[in-house]
DRENDO-1510 file (C-alpha; in Angstrom, 1 decimal, always signed):
<recs>
REC; n; res; u; v; w
REC; 1; MET; +84.9; +90.5; +92.4 .
REC; 2; SER; +85.2; +89.3; +95.9 .
REC; 3; CYS; +84.2; +87.2; +98.6 .
REC; 4; THR; +84.0; +87.4; +102.2 .
REC; 5; ASN; +85.8; +83.9; +103.1 .
REC; 6; CYS; +88.5; +82.0; +101.6 .
REC; 7; LYS; +86.8; +79.4; +100.2 .
REC; 8; GLY; +86.7; +80.9; +96.6 .
REC; 9; VAL; +90.6; +81.4; +97.0 .
REC; 10; SER; +91.4; +77.9; +98.3 .
REC; 11; ALA; +89.3; +76.2; +95.7 .
REC; 12; VAL; +91.4; +77.6; +93.1 .
REC; 13; ASN; +92.7; +74.3; +91.3 .
REC; 14; LEU; +96.1; +73.6; +92.4 .
REC; 15; LYS; +97.0; +70.5; +90.6 .
REC; 16; ASN; +98.7; +72.5; +87.5 .
REC; 17; THR; +100.9; +75.0; +89.2 .
REC; 18; VAL; +104.0; +76.8; +88.6 .
REC; 19; THR; +105.9; +78.7; +91.5 .
REC; 20; HIS; +107.7; +82.3; +90.9 .
REC; 21; GLY; +110.1; +84.4; +92.9 .
REC; 22; TRP; +109.2; +88.1; +92.9 .
REC; 23; ASP; +110.6; +88.8; +89.9 .
REC; 24; TRP; +107.9; +87.0; +88.1 .
REC; 25; TRP; +105.6; +88.8; +89.8 .
REC; 26; ALA; +106.6; +92.1; +89.7 .
REC; 27; TYR; +106.2; +92.2; +86.2 .
REC; 28; GLN; +103.1; +90.6; +86.1 .
REC; 29; PHE; +101.7; +93.1; +88.9 .
REC; 30; ARG; +103.7; +96.3; +87.6 .
REC; 31; VAL; +103.2; +95.7; +84.0 .
REC; 32; VAL; +100.5; +93.4; +82.7 .
REC; 33; HIS; +98.0; +93.9; +85.6 .
REC; 34; ARG; +99.0; +97.6; +85.7 .
REC; 35; ARG; +97.7; +97.6; +81.9 .
REC; 36; GLY; +94.3; +97.0; +82.8 .
REC; 37; ILE; +93.6; +99.2; +85.6 .
REC; 38; GLU; +90.7; +101.4; +84.4 .
REC; 39; GLY; +91.6; +105.2; +84.5 .
REC; 40; ILE; +95.4; +104.6; +85.5 .
REC; 41; ASP; +96.6; +107.3; +82.6 .
REC; 42; PHE; +94.8; +109.9; +84.4 .
REC; 43; TRP; +95.9; +109.0; +87.7 .
REC; 44; ASP; +99.5; +108.9; +86.9 .
REC; 45; ASP; +99.2; +112.3; +85.1 .
REC; 46; ARG; +97.6; +113.6; +88.1 .
REC; 47; LEU; +100.1; +112.1; +90.6 .
REC; 48; ILE; +102.7; +113.4; +88.3 .
REC; 49; SER; +101.1; +116.9; +88.3 .
REC; 50; PHE; +101.1; +116.7; +92.2 .
REC; 51; ILE; +104.4; +115.4; +92.3 .
REC; 52; LEU; +106.2; +118.6; +90.3 .
REC; 53; ARG; +103.9; +121.0; +92.5 .
REC; 54; VAL; +104.5; +120.0; +96.1 .
REC; 55; LEU; +108.3; +118.9; +95.4 .
REC; 56; ASP; +108.7; +122.1; +93.5 .
REC; 57; LEU; +111.0; +120.5; +90.9 .
REC; 58; LYS; +112.5; +122.0; +88.0 .
REC; 59; PRO; +114.0; +121.2; +84.6 .
REC; 60; GLY; +117.5; +119.8; +85.1 .
REC; 61; GLU; +117.1; +118.6; +88.6 .
REC; 62; ARG; +118.2; +115.1; +89.5 .
REC; 63; LEU; +115.5; +112.8; +91.2 .
REC; 64; LEU; +115.6; +109.0; +91.9 .
REC; 65; ASP; +112.4; +107.1; +91.7 .
REC; 66; LEU; +113.2; +104.5; +94.7 .
REC; 67; ALA; +111.2; +101.2; +93.6 .
REC; 68; CYS; +110.2; +102.5; +90.3 .
REC; 69; GLY; +108.1; +99.4; +89.3 .
REC; 70; SER; +107.2; +100.1; +85.5 .
REC; 71; GLY; +108.7; +103.2; +85.4 .
REC; 72; VAL; +106.0; +105.0; +84.1 .
REC; 73; HIS; +106.5; +107.9; +86.6 .
REC; 74; ALA; +109.9; +108.1; +86.0 .
REC; 75; ARG; +109.3; +108.5; +82.0 .
REC; 76; ARG; +106.8; +110.9; +83.0 .
REC; 77; LEU; +109.0; +113.1; +85.0 .
REC; 78; ALA; +111.7; +112.8; +82.3 .
REC; 79; ARG; +109.1; +114.1; +79.8 .
REC; 80; ARG; +108.9; +117.5; +81.9 .
REC; 81; GLY; +113.0; +117.9; +81.7 .
REC; 82; ILE; +114.1; +115.9; +85.3 .
REC; 83; GLU; +116.9; +114.0; +85.2 .
REC; 84; VAL; +115.7; +110.6; +86.6 .
REC; 85; VAL; +117.2; +107.7; +88.0 .
REC; 86; GLY; +114.7; +104.7; +88.3 .
REC; 87; LEU; +116.0; +101.9; +90.9 .
REC; 88; ASP; +114.1; +98.6; +91.4 .
REC; 89; ILE; +115.0; +95.0; +92.4 .
REC; 90; ALA; +113.6; +93.4; +89.7 .
REC; 91; PRO; +115.6; +92.8; +86.8 .
REC; 92; SER; +112.5; +92.3; +84.6 .
REC; 93; LEU; +111.2; +95.5; +85.5 .
REC; 94; VAL; +114.7; +97.6; +84.6 .
REC; 95; ARG; +114.5; +95.4; +81.3 .
REC; 96; TYR; +111.2; +96.6; +80.5 .
REC; 97; CYS; +111.9; +100.2; +81.7 .
REC; 98; THR; +114.7; +100.7; +79.6 .
REC; 99; GLU; +113.2; +99.0; +76.7 .
REC; 100; GLN; +110.4; +101.9; +77.2 .
REC; 101; ALA; +112.3; +104.9; +77.7 .
REC; 102; ALA; +114.6; +104.0; +74.4 .
REC; 103; ALA; +111.3; +103.2; +72.3 .
REC; 104; GLU; +109.9; +107.1; +73.7 .
REC; 105; GLY; +113.5; +108.6; +72.9 .
REC; 106; LEU; +114.2; +110.1; +76.3 .
REC; 107; ASP; +117.8; +110.2; +77.2 .
REC; 108; ASN; +117.2; +112.0; +80.7 .
REC; 109; VAL; +116.1; +109.2; +82.4 .
REC; 110; THR; +118.1; +105.7; +83.2 .
REC; 111; PHE; +117.4; +102.7; +84.9 .
REC; 112; VAL; +119.3; +100.5; +87.4 .
REC; 113; GLU; +118.9; +97.4; +89.4 .
REC; 114; GLY; +119.3; +97.7; +93.1 .
REC; 115; ASP; +118.1; +97.1; +96.6 .
REC; 116; MET; +116.6; +100.3; +98.6 .
REC; 117; ARG; +118.2; +98.3; +102.0 .
REC; 118; ALA; +121.5; +99.3; +100.1 .
REC; 119; LEU; +121.6; +102.5; +98.2 .
REC; 120; PRO; +125.0; +103.3; +96.5 .
REC; 121; PHE; +124.6; +107.0; +95.9 .
REC; 122; HIS; +126.0; +110.1; +98.5 .
REC; 123; GLU; +124.7; +113.4; +97.9 .
REC; 124; THR; +123.3; +112.9; +94.3 .
REC; 125; PHE; +119.9; +114.0; +94.2 .
REC; 126; ASP; +117.8; +117.0; +94.5 .
REC; 127; ALA; +114.8; +115.0; +95.3 .
REC; 128; LEU; +113.7; +111.6; +95.6 .
REC; 129; VAL; +110.3; +109.8; +95.7 .
REC; 130; VAL; +109.0; +106.5; +97.0 .
REC; 131; LEU; +105.4; +105.7; +95.2 .
REC; 132; SER; +102.8; +103.6; +95.4 .
REC; 133; THR; +103.2; +102.0; +99.1 .
REC; 134; SER; +106.5; +100.9; +98.1 .
REC; 135; PHE; +108.0; +101.5; +101.7 .
REC; 136; GLY; +107.9; +99.3; +104.8 .
REC; 137; PHE; +108.6; +96.1; +103.0 .
REC; 138; PHE; +111.1; +95.1; +105.7 .
REC; 139; ASP; +111.2; +94.7; +109.6 .
REC; 140; ASP; +111.6; +98.3; +111.5 .
REC; 141; GLU; +114.9; +98.3; +111.9 .
REC; 142; THR; +115.6; +97.6; +108.3 .
REC; 143; ASN; +113.0; +100.4; +107.3 .
REC; 144; GLN; +114.9; +102.7; +109.5 .
REC; 145; ARG; +118.1; +102.0; +107.3 .
REC; 146; VAL; +116.2; +102.6; +104.1 .
REC; 147; LEU; +115.3; +106.2; +105.4 .
REC; 148; GLU; +119.0; +106.7; +106.4 .
REC; 149; GLY; +119.9; +105.6; +103.0 .
REC; 150; ILE; +117.4; +107.9; +101.5 .
REC; 151; ALA; +119.2; +110.8; +103.6 .
REC; 152; ARG; +122.3; +109.9; +102.3 .
REC; 153; ALA; +121.3; +110.0; +98.5 .
REC; 154; LEU; +120.1; +113.2; +98.8 .
REC; 155; LYS; +122.0; +116.4; +98.7 .
REC; 156; PRO; +121.7; +119.0; +101.6 .
REC; 157; ASP; +118.5; +120.3; +101.8 .
REC; 158; GLY; +117.3; +117.5; +98.9 .
REC; 159; ARG; +113.5; +117.0; +99.1 .
REC; 160; LEU; +111.8; +113.8; +99.2 .
REC; 161; LEU; +108.0; +112.3; +99.0 .
REC; 162; LEU; +106.8; +109.1; +100.3 .
REC; 163; GLN; +103.5; +107.9; +99.2 .
REC; 164; LEU; +101.8; +105.7; +102.1 .
REC; 165; SER; +98.8; +103.9; +102.9 .
REC; 166; ASP; +97.1; +105.6; +106.2 .
REC; 167; PRO; +96.7; +102.9; +108.3 .
REC; 168; HIS; +93.4; +103.6; +109.5 .
REC; 169; THR; +91.8; +104.4; +106.0 .
REC; 170; PHE; +93.7; +100.8; +105.0 .
REC; 171; VAL; +91.8; +98.7; +107.5 .
REC; 172; GLU; +88.5; +100.6; +106.6 .
REC; 173; ARG; +88.6; +99.6; +103.1 .
REC; 174; GLN; +89.6; +95.9; +103.8 .
REC; 175; LYS; +86.1; +94.9; +103.8 .
REC; 176; ALA; +86.6; +91.4; +102.3 .
REC; 177; ARG; +89.6; +88.9; +103.5 .
REC; 178; CYS; +89.4; +86.9; +100.0 .
REC; 179; TYR; +88.5; +88.4; +96.7 .
REC; 180; TRP; +89.1; +87.6; +93.2 .
REC; 181; GLN; +89.3; +90.1; +89.6 .
REC; 182; GLU; +88.7; +88.7; +86.5 .
REC; 183; ARG; +91.1; +90.2; +83.6 .
REC; 184; PRO; +91.6; +89.7; +80.0 .
REC; 185; GLU; +95.1; +87.3; +80.6 .
REC; 186; GLY; +93.1; +85.5; +83.8 .
REC; 187; ILE; +92.0; +85.4; +87.3 .
REC; 188; TYR; +94.0; +87.1; +90.0 .
REC; 189; TRP; +93.3; +85.7; +93.6 .
REC; 190; THR; +94.1; +87.7; +96.8 .
REC; 191; GLU; +94.0; +86.6; +100.1 .
REC; 192; ALA; +94.7; +89.8; +102.3 .
REC; 193; TRP; +94.8; +90.5; +106.0 .
REC; 194; PHE; +96.1; +93.3; +108.6 .
REC; 195; ASP; +97.7; +92.2; +111.5 .
REC; 196; PRO; +96.7; +95.2; +114.4 .
REC; 197; VAL; +99.7; +93.4; +117.2 .
REC; 198; THR; +102.6; +94.2; +114.3 .
REC; 199; CYS; +100.9; +96.9; +112.0 .
REC; 200; VAL; +101.8; +94.6; +109.3 .
REC; 201; SER; +99.4; +94.0; +106.2 .
REC; 202; HIS; +100.1; +90.7; +104.2 .
REC; 203; GLY; +99.0; +89.6; +101.0 .
REC; 204; VAL; +99.1; +86.1; +99.6 .
REC; 205; PHE; +98.6; +86.1; +95.8 .
REC; 206; ARG; +97.8; +83.4; +93.0 .
REC; 207; PHE; +97.0; +83.9; +89.2 .
REC; 208; THR; +95.4; +81.4; +87.3 .
REC; 209; ASP; +96.1; +82.4; +83.2 .
REC; 210; ASN; +93.6; +81.2; +80.7 .
REC; 211; GLU; +95.4; +77.8; +79.8 .
REC; 212; GLY; +94.3; +76.8; +83.4 .
REC; 213; VAL; +97.7; +76.9; +84.8 .
REC; 214; THR; +97.9; +78.8; +88.5 .
REC; 215; HIS; +101.0; +80.8; +89.4 .
REC; 216; LEU; +102.2; +81.0; +93.0 .
REC; 217; TRP; +104.5; +83.4; +94.8 .
REC; 218; ASP; +107.3; +81.5; +96.6 .
REC; 219; ASP; +106.6; +84.2; +99.5 .
REC; 220; HIS; +104.0; +86.6; +100.6 .
REC; 221; GLU; +103.7; +90.6; +100.4 .
REC; 222; ARG; +104.0; +92.0; +103.9 .
REC; 223; VAL; +103.9; +95.8; +104.3 .
REC; 224; ARG; +104.6; +97.7; +107.5 .
REC; 225; LEU; +101.5; +100.6; +107.8 .
REC; 226; TYR; +103.5; +103.4; +110.0 .
REC; 227; THR; +101.6; +106.4; +111.7 .
REC; 228; LEU; +102.4; +110.1; +111.6 .
REC; 229; PRO; +104.3; +110.1; +114.8 .
REC; 230; GLU; +106.2; +107.0; +113.9 .
REC; 231; LEU; +107.4; +108.4; +110.9 .
REC; 232; ARG; +108.5; +112.1; +112.6 .
REC; 233; LEU; +111.0; +110.0; +114.7 .
REC; 234; MET; +112.2; +108.0; +112.0 .
REC; 235; PHE; +113.0; +110.9; +109.8 .
REC; 236; ASP; +114.6; +112.5; +112.7 .
REC; 237; ARG; +117.1; +109.4; +113.2 .
REC; 238; ALA; +117.8; +109.2; +109.4 .
REC; 239; GLY; +118.7; +113.0; +109.6 .
REC; 240; LEU; +115.1; +113.8; +107.8 .
REC; 241; GLU; +112.5; +116.5; +108.4 .
REC; 242; ILE; +108.9; +116.3; +107.6 .
REC; 243; SER; +107.6; +119.7; +106.2 .
REC; 244; ASP; +104.5; +118.9; +104.8 .
REC; 245; VAL; +101.7; +115.7; +104.9 .
REC; 246; TYR; +98.7; +115.6; +102.2 .
REC; 247; GLY; +95.9; +113.1; +102.5 .
REC; 248; ASP; +95.6; +112.8; +98.8 .
REC; 249; ILE; +97.0; +113.5; +95.3 .
REC; 250; LEU; +94.4; +116.2; +94.9 .
REC; 251; LEU; +95.5; +119.6; +93.5 .
REC; 252; PRO; +95.3; +122.2; +95.2 .
REC; 253; PRO; +96.9; +120.1; +97.7 .
REC; 254; VAL; +94.8; +118.9; +100.9 .
REC; 255; PRO; +96.6; +118.4; +104.3 .
REC; 256; TYR; +96.7; +115.2; +105.9 .
REC; 257; GLY; +93.9; +115.4; +108.9 .
REC; 258; PRO; +91.0; +113.9; +111.0 .
REC; 259; ASP; +88.8; +115.3; +107.7 .
REC; 260; TRP; +91.1; +113.9; +105.1 .
REC; 261; HIS; +93.0; +110.7; +105.1 .
REC; 262; GLN; +92.5; +108.8; +101.8 .
REC; 263; GLU; +96.4; +108.1; +101.7 .
REC; 264; MET; +99.1; +109.7; +103.9 .
REC; 265; ILE; +101.9; +111.3; +101.4 .
REC; 266; VAL; +104.8; +112.7; +103.6 .
REC; 267; VAL; +106.8; +115.3; +102.4 .
REC; 268; GLY; +110.6; +115.9; +103.6 .
REC; 269; ARG; +113.9; +117.0; +103.3 .
REC; 270; ARG; +117.2; +116.3; +104.3 .
REC; 271; VAL; +118.6; +118.3; +107.3 .
REC; 272; GLN; +121.8; +120.0; +106.7 .
REC; 273; GLU; +124.4; +119.5; +109.7 .
REC; 274; ASP; +123.9; +123.3; +110.6 .
REC; 275; ASP; +120.2; +122.7; +111.1 .
REC; 276; ARG; +120.5; +119.6; +113.6 .
</recs>
């Protein structure tokens, strides 16, 4: 369900509220809300097949799933024989991921708490993925530092994949500034907008549970949407090189361009010193 103005969101009963930090919301969105998305298992399987194909992953290779969320993709990759480390800033997600991996008997996937702005790895991974538009949370200088940390974490010639929103398609799809979704656990209220001056998308979230309690976030989401020319410059500064760009997770892969830009999936590698 959606509404074209913000009256529906502002009319939420705010007398009975609880305000949470990101750790609570991370679990609510990445685990609870995600479970109810129709067709999510099919989408996840398709994404994993795409990743394996375009990164040419082989059993035994080491991969970092940066901002791993619920860990569903890390676990699926581990089942294919990849040695996976999933990193997320939310302790609630790291605990959940660890429990799920143990329940599935996976011993080739590890989940750790960490901040993508300060990655502790040096030439550790054959490949790295950032999925579900989890790049761009910070200002331009900090986002650049994230890419530089990614380059350090990769082995020379290591591969990476960023799954990003195409800015034009993102704006085109944003028909309603405010909308709500009814789920078995309650109602999710969202106010979202795109600022063309800064190229930043914003999202304010509320959740009303079945007991009538409205849960608020003590902040709001901001994601910088980059164009491909901007990303090429950022990759170059970080010691990375873009090799391919795709417009979706379809197989066979479809190149990103005027005829297909449902999303922007950037595939690249760490440049060896001799190549620079």
